[in-house]
PDB file with SEQRES, HELIX, SHEET and CRYST1 records, atoms N, CA, C and O in Angstrom:
SEQRES   1 A   78  MET ALA ARG MET THR LEU LYS VAL PRO LYS GLY ALA VAL          
SEQRES   2 A   78  SER MET GLN ASN GLY THR ILE ALA GLU TRP PHE VAL ALA          
SEQRES   3 A   78  ALA GLY ASP THR VAL ALA ILE GLY GLN LEU ILE TYR ALA          
SEQRES   4 A   78  ILE GLU THR GLU LYS THR THR LEU GLU VAL GLU SER PRO          
SEQRES   5 A   78  PHE ALA GLY ILE ILE THR PRO LEU ALA GLU VAL GLY GLN          
SEQRES   6 A   78  THR LEU PRO VAL GLY ALA PRO VAL ALA THR ILE GLU SER          
SHEET    1 AA1 4 ARG A   3  LYS A   7  0                                        
SHEET    2 AA1 4 PRO A  72  GLU A  77 -1                                        
SHEET    3 AA1 4 GLY A  55  PRO A  59 -1                                        
SHEET    4 AA1 4 THR A  30  VAL A  31 -1                                        
SHEET    1 AA2 4 THR A  46  GLU A  50  0                                        
SHEET    2 AA2 4 LEU A  36  GLU A  41 -1                                        
SHEET    3 AA2 4 ASN A  17  TRP A  23 -1                                        
SHEET    4 AA2 4 THR A  66  PRO A  68 -1                                        
CRYST1    1.000    1.000    1.000  90.00  90.00  90.00 P 1           1          
ATOM      1  N   MET A   1       0.829  -1.181   0.000  1.00  0.00           N  
ATOM      2  CA  MET A   1       0.000   0.000   0.000  1.00  0.00           C  
ATOM      3  C   MET A   1       0.876   1.247   0.000  1.00  0.00           C  
ATOM      4  O   MET A   1       1.925   1.304   0.641  1.00  0.00           O  
ATOM      5  N   ALA A   2       0.407   2.235  -0.738  1.00  0.00           N  
ATOM      6  CA  ALA A   2       1.105   3.521  -0.773  1.00  0.00           C  
ATOM      7  C   ALA A   2       0.305   4.535   0.020  1.00  0.00           C  
ATOM      8  O   ALA A   2      -0.925   4.512   0.009  1.00  0.00           O  
ATOM      9  N   ARG A   3       1.002   5.425   0.708  1.00  0.00           N  
ATOM     10  CA  ARG A   3       0.344   6.480   1.485  1.00  0.00           C  
ATOM     11  C   ARG A   3       0.805   7.829   0.941  1.00  0.00           C  
ATOM     12  O   ARG A   3       2.002   8.108   0.869  1.00  0.00           O  
ATOM     13  N   MET A   4      -0.160   8.659   0.563  1.00  0.00           N  
ATOM     14  CA  MET A   4       0.110   9.989   0.077  1.00  0.00           C  
ATOM     15  C   MET A   4      -0.423  11.004   1.084  1.00  0.00           C  
ATOM     16  O   MET A   4      -1.463  10.786   1.705  1.00  0.00           O  
ATOM     17  N   THR A   5       0.290  12.101   1.240  1.00  0.00           N  
ATOM     18  CA  THR A   5      -0.136  13.153   2.161  1.00  0.00           C  
ATOM     19  C   THR A   5      -0.636  14.347   1.367  1.00  0.00           C  
ATOM     20  O   THR A   5       0.056  14.848   0.480  1.00  0.00           O  
ATOM     21  N   LEU A   6      -1.843  14.801   1.690  1.00  0.00           N  
ATOM     22  CA  LEU A   6      -2.395  16.002   1.074  1.00  0.00           C  
ATOM     23  C   LEU A   6      -2.031  17.189   1.951  1.00  0.00           C  
ATOM     24  O   LEU A   6      -2.106  17.110   3.177  1.00  0.00           O  
ATOM     25  N   LYS A   7      -1.636  18.290   1.317  1.00  0.00           N  
ATOM     26  CA  LYS A   7      -1.206  19.472   2.055  1.00  0.00           C  
ATOM     27  C   LYS A   7      -2.065  20.676   1.679  1.00  0.00           C  
ATOM     28  O   LYS A   7      -2.695  20.697   0.621  1.00  0.00           O  
ATOM     29  N   VAL A   8      -2.082  21.670   2.550  1.00  0.00           N  
ATOM     30  CA  VAL A   8      -2.821  22.901   2.284  1.00  0.00           C  
ATOM     31  C   VAL A   8      -2.261  23.513   0.999  1.00  0.00           C  
ATOM     32  O   VAL A   8      -1.070  23.815   0.920  1.00  0.00           O  
ATOM     33  N   PRO A   9      -3.128  23.697  -0.014  1.00  0.00           N  
ATOM     34  CA  PRO A   9      -2.644  24.262  -1.279  1.00  0.00           C  
ATOM     35  C   PRO A   9      -2.440  25.774  -1.170  1.00  0.00           C  
ATOM     36  O   PRO A   9      -3.064  26.443  -0.347  1.00  0.00           O  
ATOM     37  N   LYS A  10      -1.568  26.284  -2.004  1.00  0.00           N  
ATOM     38  CA  LYS A  10      -1.367  27.741  -2.077  1.00  0.00           C  
ATOM     39  C   LYS A  10      -2.322  28.253  -3.141  1.00  0.00           C  
ATOM     40  O   LYS A  10      -2.050  28.148  -4.336  1.00  0.00           O  
ATOM     41  N   GLY A  11      -3.449  28.812  -2.697  1.00  0.00           N  
ATOM     42  CA  GLY A  11      -4.496  29.246  -3.617  1.00  0.00           C  
ATOM     43  C   GLY A  11      -4.219  30.576  -4.281  1.00  0.00           C  
ATOM     44  O   GLY A  11      -4.828  30.891  -5.303  1.00  0.00           O  
ATOM     45  N   ALA A  12      -3.318  31.360  -3.726  1.00  0.00           N  
ATOM     46  CA  ALA A  12      -2.952  32.662  -4.283  1.00  0.00           C  
ATOM     47  C   ALA A  12      -1.533  32.991  -3.830  1.00  0.00           C  
ATOM     48  O   ALA A  12      -1.039  32.435  -2.849  1.00  0.00           O  
ATOM     49  N   VAL A  13      -0.890  33.889  -4.546  1.00  0.00           N  
ATOM     50  CA  VAL A  13       0.487  34.243  -4.233  1.00  0.00           C  
ATOM     51  C   VAL A  13       0.622  34.749  -2.796  1.00  0.00           C  
ATOM     52  O   VAL A  13       1.603  34.446  -2.117  1.00  0.00           O  
ATOM     53  N   SER A  14      -0.361  35.515  -2.339  1.00  0.00           N  
ATOM     54  CA  SER A  14      -0.277  36.101  -1.004  1.00  0.00           C  
ATOM     55  C   SER A  14      -0.808  35.193   0.103  1.00  0.00           C  
ATOM     56  O   SER A  14      -0.735  35.556   1.277  1.00  0.00           O  
ATOM     57  N   MET A  15      -1.337  34.033  -0.242  1.00  0.00           N  
ATOM     58  CA  MET A  15      -1.937  33.138   0.761  1.00  0.00           C  
ATOM     59  C   MET A  15      -0.873  32.582   1.710  1.00  0.00           C  
ATOM     60  O   MET A  15       0.137  32.027   1.277  1.00  0.00           O  
ATOM     61  N   GLN A  16      -1.119  32.743   3.005  1.00  0.00           N  
ATOM     62  CA  GLN A  16      -0.218  32.224   4.032  1.00  0.00           C  
ATOM     63  C   GLN A  16      -0.864  31.091   4.832  1.00  0.00           C  
ATOM     64  O   GLN A  16      -0.183  30.150   5.239  1.00  0.00           O  
ATOM     65  N   ASN A  17      -2.194  31.184   5.061  1.00  0.00           N  
ATOM     66  CA  ASN A  17      -2.933  30.225   5.874  1.00  0.00           C  
ATOM     67  C   ASN A  17      -4.277  29.939   5.235  1.00  0.00           C  
ATOM     68  O   ASN A  17      -4.748  30.678   4.372  1.00  0.00           O  
ATOM     69  N   GLY A  18      -4.877  28.857   5.676  1.00  0.00           N  
ATOM     70  CA  GLY A  18      -6.241  28.529   5.279  1.00  0.00           C  
ATOM     71  C   GLY A  18      -6.942  27.852   6.443  1.00  0.00           C  
ATOM     72  O   GLY A  18      -6.308  27.201   7.274  1.00  0.00           O  
ATOM     73  N   THR A  19      -8.257  28.014   6.493  1.00  0.00           N  
ATOM     74  CA  THR A  19      -9.059  27.411   7.555  1.00  0.00           C  
ATOM     75  C   THR A  19      -9.965  26.350   6.947  1.00  0.00           C  
ATOM     76  O   THR A  19     -10.681  26.619   5.983  1.00  0.00           O  
ATOM     77  N   ILE A  20      -9.935  25.140   7.508  1.00  0.00           N  
ATOM     78  CA  ILE A  20     -10.791  24.066   7.020  1.00  0.00           C  
ATOM     79  C   ILE A  20     -12.241  24.483   7.266  1.00  0.00           C  
ATOM     80  O   ILE A  20     -12.652  24.675   8.411  1.00  0.00           O  
ATOM     81  N   ALA A  21     -13.010  24.620   6.187  1.00  0.00           N  
ATOM     82  CA  ALA A  21     -14.400  25.059   6.287  1.00  0.00           C  
ATOM     83  C   ALA A  21     -15.359  23.883   6.360  1.00  0.00           C  
ATOM     84  O   ALA A  21     -16.376  23.948   7.051  1.00  0.00           O  
ATOM     85  N   GLU A  22     -15.038  22.805   5.647  1.00  0.00           N  
ATOM     86  CA  GLU A  22     -15.950  21.659   5.579  1.00  0.00           C  
ATOM     87  C   GLU A  22     -15.224  20.451   5.001  1.00  0.00           C  
ATOM     88  O   GLU A  22     -14.390  20.580   4.104  1.00  0.00           O  
ATOM     89  N   TRP A  23     -15.548  19.292   5.521  1.00  0.00           N  
ATOM     90  CA  TRP A  23     -15.114  18.024   4.939  1.00  0.00           C  
ATOM     91  C   TRP A  23     -16.297  17.440   4.185  1.00  0.00           C  
ATOM     92  O   TRP A  23     -17.404  17.378   4.720  1.00  0.00           O  
ATOM     93  N   PHE A  24     -16.077  17.014   2.957  1.00  0.00           N  
ATOM     94  CA  PHE A  24     -17.117  16.374   2.153  1.00  0.00           C  
ATOM     95  C   PHE A  24     -17.058  14.855   2.288  1.00  0.00           C  
ATOM     96  O   PHE A  24     -17.940  14.151   1.797  1.00  0.00           O  
ATOM     97  N   VAL A  25     -16.024  14.354   2.948  1.00  0.00           N  
ATOM     98  CA  VAL A  25     -15.839  12.915   3.175  1.00  0.00           C  
ATOM     99  C   VAL A  25     -15.515  12.702   4.655  1.00  0.00           C  
ATOM    100  O   VAL A  25     -15.168  13.642   5.370  1.00  0.00           O  
ATOM    101  N   ALA A  26     -15.633  11.466   5.091  1.00  0.00           N  
ATOM    102  CA  ALA A  26     -15.332  11.121   6.484  1.00  0.00           C  
ATOM    103  C   ALA A  26     -14.126  10.189   6.537  1.00  0.00           C  
ATOM    104  O   ALA A  26     -13.763   9.571   5.536  1.00  0.00           O  
ATOM    105  N   ALA A  27     -13.516  10.096   7.703  1.00  0.00           N  
ATOM    106  CA  ALA A  27     -12.397   9.172   7.904  1.00  0.00           C  
ATOM    107  C   ALA A  27     -12.824   7.767   7.506  1.00  0.00           C  
ATOM    108  O   ALA A  27     -13.886   7.291   7.907  1.00  0.00           O  
ATOM    109  N   GLY A  28     -11.987   7.111   6.714  1.00  0.00           N  
ATOM    110  CA  GLY A  28     -12.259   5.744   6.286  1.00  0.00           C  
ATOM    111  C   GLY A  28     -13.014   5.636   4.982  1.00  0.00           C  
ATOM    112  O   GLY A  28     -13.167   4.538   4.447  1.00  0.00           O  
ATOM    113  N   ASP A  29     -13.496   6.774   4.450  1.00  0.00           N  
ATOM    114  CA  ASP A  29     -14.187   6.739   3.152  1.00  0.00           C  
ATOM    115  C   ASP A  29     -13.194   6.443   2.038  1.00  0.00           C  
ATOM    116  O   ASP A  29     -12.016   6.789   2.127  1.00  0.00           O  
ATOM    117  N   THR A  30     -13.687   5.800   0.996  1.00  0.00           N  
ATOM    118  CA  THR A  30     -12.897   5.603  -0.212  1.00  0.00           C  
ATOM    119  C   THR A  30     -13.174   6.778  -1.138  1.00  0.00           C  
ATOM    120  O   THR A  30     -14.329   7.076  -1.440  1.00  0.00           O  
ATOM    121  N   VAL A  31     -12.108   7.450  -1.594  1.00  0.00           N  
ATOM    122  CA  VAL A  31     -12.245   8.598  -2.484  1.00  0.00           C  
ATOM    123  C   VAL A  31     -11.661   8.269  -3.849  1.00  0.00           C  
ATOM    124  O   VAL A  31     -10.772   7.427  -3.981  1.00  0.00           O  
ATOM    125  N   ALA A  32     -12.183   8.955  -4.862  1.00  0.00           N  
ATOM    126  CA  ALA A  32     -11.723   8.783  -6.231  1.00  0.00           C  
ATOM    127  C   ALA A  32     -10.948  10.021  -6.668  1.00  0.00           C  
ATOM    128  O   ALA A  32     -11.121  11.099  -6.099  1.00  0.00           O  
ATOM    129  N   ILE A  33     -10.110   9.869  -7.661  1.00  0.00           N  
ATOM    130  CA  ILE A  33      -9.393  11.011  -8.221  1.00  0.00           C  
ATOM    131  C   ILE A  33     -10.423  12.012  -8.735  1.00  0.00           C  
ATOM    132  O   ILE A  33     -11.348  11.637  -9.454  1.00  0.00           O  
ATOM    133  N   GLY A  34     -10.268  13.271  -8.372  1.00  0.00           N  
ATOM    134  CA  GLY A  34     -11.163  14.330  -8.813  1.00  0.00           C  
ATOM    135  C   GLY A  34     -12.370  14.559  -7.920  1.00  0.00           C  
ATOM    136  O   GLY A  34     -13.122  15.509  -8.131  1.00  0.00           O  
ATOM    137  N   GLN A  35     -12.564  13.702  -6.928  1.00  0.00           N  
ATOM    138  CA  GLN A  35     -13.693  13.864  -6.013  1.00  0.00           C  
ATOM    139  C   GLN A  35     -13.411  15.011  -5.047  1.00  0.00           C  
ATOM    140  O   GLN A  35     -12.295  15.137  -4.542  1.00  0.00           O  
ATOM    141  N   LEU A  36     -14.422  15.850  -4.789  1.00  0.00           N  
ATOM    142  CA  LEU A  36     -14.256  16.920  -3.803  1.00  0.00           C  
ATOM    143  C   LEU A  36     -14.113  16.299  -2.423  1.00  0.00           C  
ATOM    144  O   LEU A  36     -14.911  15.448  -2.028  1.00  0.00           O  
ATOM    145  N   ILE A  37     -13.080  16.735  -1.685  1.00  0.00           N  
ATOM    146  CA  ILE A  37     -12.861  16.139  -0.368  1.00  0.00           C  
ATOM    147  C   ILE A  37     -12.965  17.141   0.788  1.00  0.00           C  
ATOM    148  O   ILE A  37     -13.369  16.764   1.888  1.00  0.00           O  
ATOM    149  N   TYR A  38     -12.608  18.405   0.557  1.00  0.00           N  
ATOM    150  CA  TYR A  38     -12.776  19.405   1.612  1.00  0.00           C  
ATOM    151  C   TYR A  38     -12.801  20.796   1.010  1.00  0.00           C  
ATOM    152  O   TYR A  38     -12.424  20.999  -0.144  1.00  0.00           O  
ATOM    153  N   ALA A  39     -13.254  21.755   1.814  1.00  0.00           N  
ATOM    154  CA  ALA A  39     -13.228  23.167   1.434  1.00  0.00           C  
ATOM    155  C   ALA A  39     -12.351  23.900   2.436  1.00  0.00           C  
ATOM    156  O   ALA A  39     -12.372  23.612   3.632  1.00  0.00           O  
ATOM    157  N   ILE A  40     -11.579  24.854   1.925  1.00  0.00           N  
ATOM    158  CA  ILE A  40     -10.691  25.635   2.776  1.00  0.00           C  
ATOM    159  C   ILE A  40     -10.918  27.118   2.497  1.00  0.00           C  
ATOM    160  O   ILE A  40     -10.949  27.549   1.344  1.00  0.00           O  
ATOM    161  N   GLU A  41     -11.073  27.887   3.565  1.00  0.00           N  
ATOM    162  CA  GLU A  41     -11.299  29.326   3.448  1.00  0.00           C  
ATOM    163  C   GLU A  41      -9.977  30.072   3.543  1.00  0.00           C  
ATOM    164  O   GLU A  41      -9.123  29.764   4.375  1.00  0.00           O  
ATOM    165  N   THR A  42      -9.831  31.062   2.667  1.00  0.00           N  
ATOM    166  CA  THR A  42      -8.673  31.947   2.718  1.00  0.00           C  
ATOM    167  C   THR A  42      -9.190  33.345   3.033  1.00  0.00           C  
ATOM    168  O   THR A  42     -10.380  33.523   3.291  1.00  0.00           O  
ATOM    169  N   GLU A  43      -8.315  34.325   3.014  1.00  0.00           N  
ATOM    170  CA  GLU A  43      -8.729  35.700   3.282  1.00  0.00           C  
ATOM    171  C   GLU A  43      -9.736  36.195   2.248  1.00  0.00           C  
ATOM    172  O   GLU A  43     -10.581  37.035   2.558  1.00  0.00           O  
ATOM    173  N   LYS A  44      -9.651  35.677   1.018  1.00  0.00           N  
ATOM    174  CA  LYS A  44     -10.453  36.222  -0.068  1.00  0.00           C  
ATOM    175  C   LYS A  44     -11.508  35.281  -0.637  1.00  0.00           C  
ATOM    176  O   LYS A  44     -12.452  35.744  -1.277  1.00  0.00           O  
ATOM    177  N   THR A  45     -11.376  33.982  -0.424  1.00  0.00           N  
ATOM    178  CA  THR A  45     -12.283  33.041  -1.086  1.00  0.00           C  
ATOM    179  C   THR A  45     -12.329  31.711  -0.350  1.00  0.00           C  
ATOM    180  O   THR A  45     -11.583  31.482   0.603  1.00  0.00           O  
ATOM    181  N   THR A  46     -13.206  30.852  -0.803  1.00  0.00           N  
ATOM    182  CA  THR A  46     -13.254  29.481  -0.318  1.00  0.00           C  
ATOM    183  C   THR A  46     -12.894  28.568  -1.489  1.00  0.00           C  
ATOM    184  O   THR A  46     -13.494  28.650  -2.561  1.00  0.00           O  
ATOM    185  N   LEU A  47     -11.909  27.701  -1.269  1.00  0.00           N  
ATOM    186  CA  LEU A  47     -11.469  26.768  -2.295  1.00  0.00           C  
ATOM    187  C   LEU A  47     -12.014  25.377  -1.988  1.00  0.00           C  
ATOM    188  O   LEU A  47     -11.933  24.913  -0.850  1.00  0.00           O  
ATOM    189  N   GLU A  48     -12.570  24.711  -3.004  1.00  0.00           N  
ATOM    190  CA  GLU A  48     -12.959  23.309  -2.861  1.00  0.00           C  
ATOM    191  C   GLU A  48     -11.836  22.476  -3.453  1.00  0.00           C  
ATOM    192  O   GLU A  48     -11.442  22.677  -4.602  1.00  0.00           O  
ATOM    193  N   VAL A  49     -11.324  21.545  -2.670  1.00  0.00           N  
ATOM    194  CA  VAL A  49     -10.147  20.775  -3.057  1.00  0.00           C  
ATOM    195  C   VAL A  49     -10.547  19.369  -3.484  1.00  0.00           C  
ATOM    196  O   VAL A  49     -11.295  18.679  -2.791  1.00  0.00           O  
ATOM    197  N   GLU A  50     -10.030  18.959  -4.646  1.00  0.00           N  
ATOM    198  CA  GLU A  50     -10.283  17.627  -5.186  1.00  0.00           C  
ATOM    199  C   GLU A  50      -9.157  16.673  -4.796  1.00  0.00           C  
ATOM    200  O   GLU A  50      -8.023  17.090  -4.557  1.00  0.00           O  
ATOM    201  N   SER A  51      -9.488  15.411  -4.738  1.00  0.00           N  
ATOM    202  CA  SER A  51      -8.485  14.397  -4.421  1.00  0.00           C  
ATOM    203  C   SER A  51      -7.602  14.124  -5.646  1.00  0.00           C  
ATOM    204  O   SER A  51      -8.113  13.849  -6.731  1.00  0.00           O  
ATOM    205  N   PRO A  52      -6.283  14.201  -5.469  1.00  0.00           N  
ATOM    206  CA  PRO A  52      -5.382  13.865  -6.565  1.00  0.00           C  
ATOM    207  C   PRO A  52      -5.073  12.368  -6.620  1.00  0.00           C  
ATOM    208  O   PRO A  52      -4.407  11.902  -7.545  1.00  0.00           O  
ATOM    209  N   PHE A  53      -5.556  11.619  -5.628  1.00  0.00           N  
ATOM    210  CA  PHE A  53      -5.293  10.187  -5.525  1.00  0.00           C  
ATOM    211  C   PHE A  53      -6.587   9.445  -5.227  1.00  0.00           C  
ATOM    212  O   PHE A  53      -7.559  10.044  -4.767  1.00  0.00           O  
ATOM    213  N   ALA A  54      -6.600   8.157  -5.484  1.00  0.00           N  
ATOM    214  CA  ALA A  54      -7.723   7.297  -5.117  1.00  0.00           C  
ATOM    215  C   ALA A  54      -7.279   6.427  -3.944  1.00  0.00           C  
ATOM    216  O   ALA A  54      -6.136   5.972  -3.896  1.00  0.00           O  
ATOM    217  N   GLY A  55      -8.190   6.200  -2.999  1.00  0.00           N  
ATOM    218  CA  GLY A  55      -7.872   5.348  -1.865  1.00  0.00           C  
ATOM    219  C   GLY A  55      -8.710   5.703  -0.659  1.00  0.00           C  
ATOM    220  O   GLY A  55      -9.750   6.352  -0.775  1.00  0.00           O  
ATOM    221  N   ILE A  56      -8.250   5.272   0.499  1.00  0.00           N  
ATOM    222  CA  ILE A  56      -8.966   5.492   1.757  1.00  0.00           C  
ATOM    223  C   ILE A  56      -8.374   6.709   2.449  1.00  0.00           C  
ATOM    224  O   ILE A  56      -7.164   6.802   2.651  1.00  0.00           O  
ATOM    225  N   ILE A  57      -9.260   7.649   2.813  1.00  0.00           N  
ATOM    226  CA  ILE A  57      -8.805   8.926   3.362  1.00  0.00           C  
ATOM    227  C   ILE A  57      -8.830   8.949   4.889  1.00  0.00           C  
ATOM    228  O   ILE A  57      -9.716   8.384   5.530  1.00  0.00           O  
ATOM    229  N   THR A  58      -7.827   9.623   5.443  1.00  0.00           N  
ATOM    230  CA  THR A  58      -7.763   9.879   6.881  1.00  0.00           C  
ATOM    231  C   THR A  58      -7.514  11.375   7.070  1.00  0.00           C  
ATOM    232  O   THR A  58      -6.389  11.835   6.870  1.00  0.00           O  
ATOM    233  N   PRO A  59      -8.538  12.145   7.450  1.00  0.00           N  
ATOM    234  CA  PRO A  59      -8.332  13.572   7.704  1.00  0.00           C  
ATOM    235  C   PRO A  59      -7.385  13.787   8.893  1.00  0.00           C  
ATOM    236  O   PRO A  59      -7.430  13.050   9.878  1.00  0.00           O  
ATOM    237  N   LEU A  60      -6.534  14.804   8.783  1.00  0.00           N  
ATOM    238  CA  LEU A  60      -5.600  15.145   9.851  1.00  0.00           C  
ATOM    239  C   LEU A  60      -5.929  16.494  10.482  1.00  0.00           C  
ATOM    240  O   LEU A  60      -5.314  16.885  11.474  1.00  0.00           O  
ATOM    241  N   ALA A  61      -6.904  17.206   9.906  1.00  0.00           N  
ATOM    242  CA  ALA A  61      -7.295  18.524  10.406  1.00  0.00           C  
ATOM    243  C   ALA A  61      -8.803  18.543  10.614  1.00  0.00           C  
ATOM    244  O   ALA A  61      -9.542  17.798   9.972  1.00  0.00           O  
ATOM    245  N   GLU A  62      -9.241  19.397  11.512  1.00  0.00           N  
ATOM    246  CA  GLU A  62     -10.664  19.500  11.845  1.00  0.00           C  
ATOM    247  C   GLU A  62     -11.256  20.773  11.269  1.00  0.00           C  
ATOM    248  O   GLU A  62     -10.543  21.739  11.001  1.00  0.00           O  
ATOM    249  N   VAL A  63     -12.576  20.762  11.081  1.00  0.00           N  
ATOM    250  CA  VAL A  63     -13.284  21.954  10.648  1.00  0.00           C  
ATOM    251  C   VAL A  63     -12.997  23.071  11.652  1.00  0.00           C  
ATOM    252  O   VAL A  63     -13.068  22.870  12.864  1.00  0.00           O  
ATOM    253  N   GLY A  64     -12.670  24.251  11.121  1.00  0.00           N  
ATOM    254  CA  GLY A  64     -12.346  25.394  11.963  1.00  0.00           C  
ATOM    255  C   GLY A  64     -10.864  25.553  12.243  1.00  0.00           C  
ATOM    256  O   GLY A  64     -10.437  26.597  12.737  1.00  0.00           O  
ATOM    257  N   GLN A  65     -10.082  24.543  11.938  1.00  0.00           N  
ATOM    258  CA  GLN A  65      -8.645  24.596  12.202  1.00  0.00           C  
ATOM    259  C   GLN A  65      -7.947  25.410  11.110  1.00  0.00           C  
ATOM    260  O   GLN A  65      -8.192  25.202   9.921  1.00  0.00           O  
ATOM    261  N   THR A  66      -7.082  26.332  11.516  1.00  0.00           N  
ATOM    262  CA  THR A  66      -6.305  27.152  10.586  1.00  0.00           C  
ATOM    263  C   THR A  66      -4.911  26.565  10.477  1.00  0.00           C  
ATOM    264  O   THR A  66      -4.255  26.277  11.478  1.00  0.00           O  
ATOM    265  N   LEU A  67      -4.471  26.393   9.227  1.00  0.00           N  
ATOM    266  CA  LEU A  67      -3.180  25.765   8.952  1.00  0.00           C  
ATOM    267  C   LEU A  67      -2.382  26.607   7.966  1.00  0.00           C  
ATOM    268  O   LEU A  67      -2.967  27.283   7.120  1.00  0.00           O  
ATOM    269  N   PRO A  68      -1.053  26.576   8.060  1.00  0.00           N  
ATOM    270  CA  PRO A  68      -0.237  27.283   7.077  1.00  0.00           C  
ATOM    271  C   PRO A  68      -0.193  26.516   5.757  1.00  0.00           C  
ATOM    272  O   PRO A  68      -0.402  25.303   5.727  1.00  0.00           O  
ATOM    273  N   VAL A  69       0.079  27.229   4.674  1.00  0.00           N  
ATOM    274  CA  VAL A  69       0.252  26.598   3.371  1.00  0.00           C  
ATOM    275  C   VAL A  69       1.318  25.506   3.497  1.00  0.00           C  
ATOM    276  O   VAL A  69       2.376  25.727   4.086  1.00  0.00           O  
ATOM    277  N   GLY A  70       1.032  24.342   2.944  1.00  0.00           N  
ATOM    278  CA  GLY A  70       1.982  23.225   2.974  1.00  0.00           C  
ATOM    279  C   GLY A  70       1.815  22.282   4.157  1.00  0.00           C  
ATOM    280  O   GLY A  70       2.465  21.238   4.212  1.00  0.00           O  
ATOM    281  N   ALA A  71       0.950  22.636   5.105  1.00  0.00           N  
ATOM    282  CA  ALA A  71       0.732  21.761   6.272  1.00  0.00           C  
ATOM    283  C   ALA A  71      -0.099  20.542   5.855  1.00  0.00           C  
ATOM    284  O   ALA A  71      -0.958  20.663   4.981  1.00  0.00           O  
ATOM    285  N   PRO A  72       0.135  19.379   6.455  1.00  0.00           N  
ATOM    286  CA  PRO A  72      -0.648  18.188   6.143  1.00  0.00           C  
ATOM    287  C   PRO A  72      -2.123  18.367   6.527  1.00  0.00           C  
ATOM    288  O   PRO A  72      -2.441  18.880   7.600  1.00  0.00           O  
ATOM    289  N   VAL A  73      -3.020  17.931   5.624  1.00  0.00           N  
ATOM    290  CA  VAL A  73      -4.453  18.024   5.838  1.00  0.00           C  
ATOM    291  C   VAL A  73      -5.074  16.632   5.976  1.00  0.00           C  
ATOM    292  O   VAL A  73      -6.000  16.423   6.761  1.00  0.00           O  
ATOM    293  N   ALA A  74      -4.539  15.676   5.189  1.00  0.00           N  
ATOM    294  CA  ALA A  74      -5.087  14.318   5.193  1.00  0.00           C  
ATOM    295  C   ALA A  74      -4.077  13.370   4.568  1.00  0.00           C  
ATOM    296  O   ALA A  74      -3.130  13.795   3.904  1.00  0.00           O  
ATOM    297  N   THR A  75      -4.295  12.073   4.791  1.00  0.00           N  
ATOM    298  CA  THR A  75      -3.533  11.065   4.066  1.00  0.00           C  
ATOM    299  C   THR A  75      -4.518  10.198   3.301  1.00  0.00           C  
ATOM    300  O   THR A  75      -5.674  10.040   3.692  1.00  0.00           O  
ATOM    301  N   ILE A  76      -4.027   9.639   2.193  1.00  0.00           N  
ATOM    302  CA  ILE A  76      -4.822   8.695   1.403  1.00  0.00           C  
ATOM    303  C   ILE A  76      -3.958   7.469   1.171  1.00  0.00           C  
ATOM    304  O   ILE A  76      -2.836   7.574   0.676  1.00  0.00           O  
ATOM    305  N   GLU A  77      -4.486   6.301   1.531  1.00  0.00           N  
ATOM    306  CA  GLU A  77      -3.792   5.038   1.304  1.00  0.00           C  
ATOM    307  C   GLU A  77      -4.444   4.318   0.149  1.00  0.00           C  
ATOM    308  O   GLU A  77      -5.665   4.175   0.095  1.00  0.00           O  
ATOM    309  N   SER A  78      -3.618   3.866  -0.772  1.00  0.00           N  
ATOM    310  CA  SER A  78      -4.152   3.119  -1.920  1.00  0.00           C  
ATOM    311  C   SER A  78      -3.718   1.680  -1.866  1.00  0.00           C  
ATOM    312  O   SER A  78      -4.069   0.895  -2.748  1.00  0.00           O  
TER     313      SER A  78                                                      
END                                                                             
C-alpha cells in the first residue's frame, strides 16, 4: 500500500494560511481522483479541493482549524 499526504494548497500568491471550512468525506471513506474532499477558506475566497489520488482517506485537520500553506491536511492510502 502507498500512502500519500495532502497538504494545504497555495491558492494565491499572497496566501499564508487557510481554515478548514468543511469536509465532504469522512475518515475511512474511499475517495476517487477528482472527487471533492474538503473546502478551505482563505482571506479572499473558499477553495474546494479535489483528491489527486484514489484510496482510503484519513483527515488530519478538523473543521475550523487554521493551517499554514503546505501543512498536512489528510492522508490517502491506496
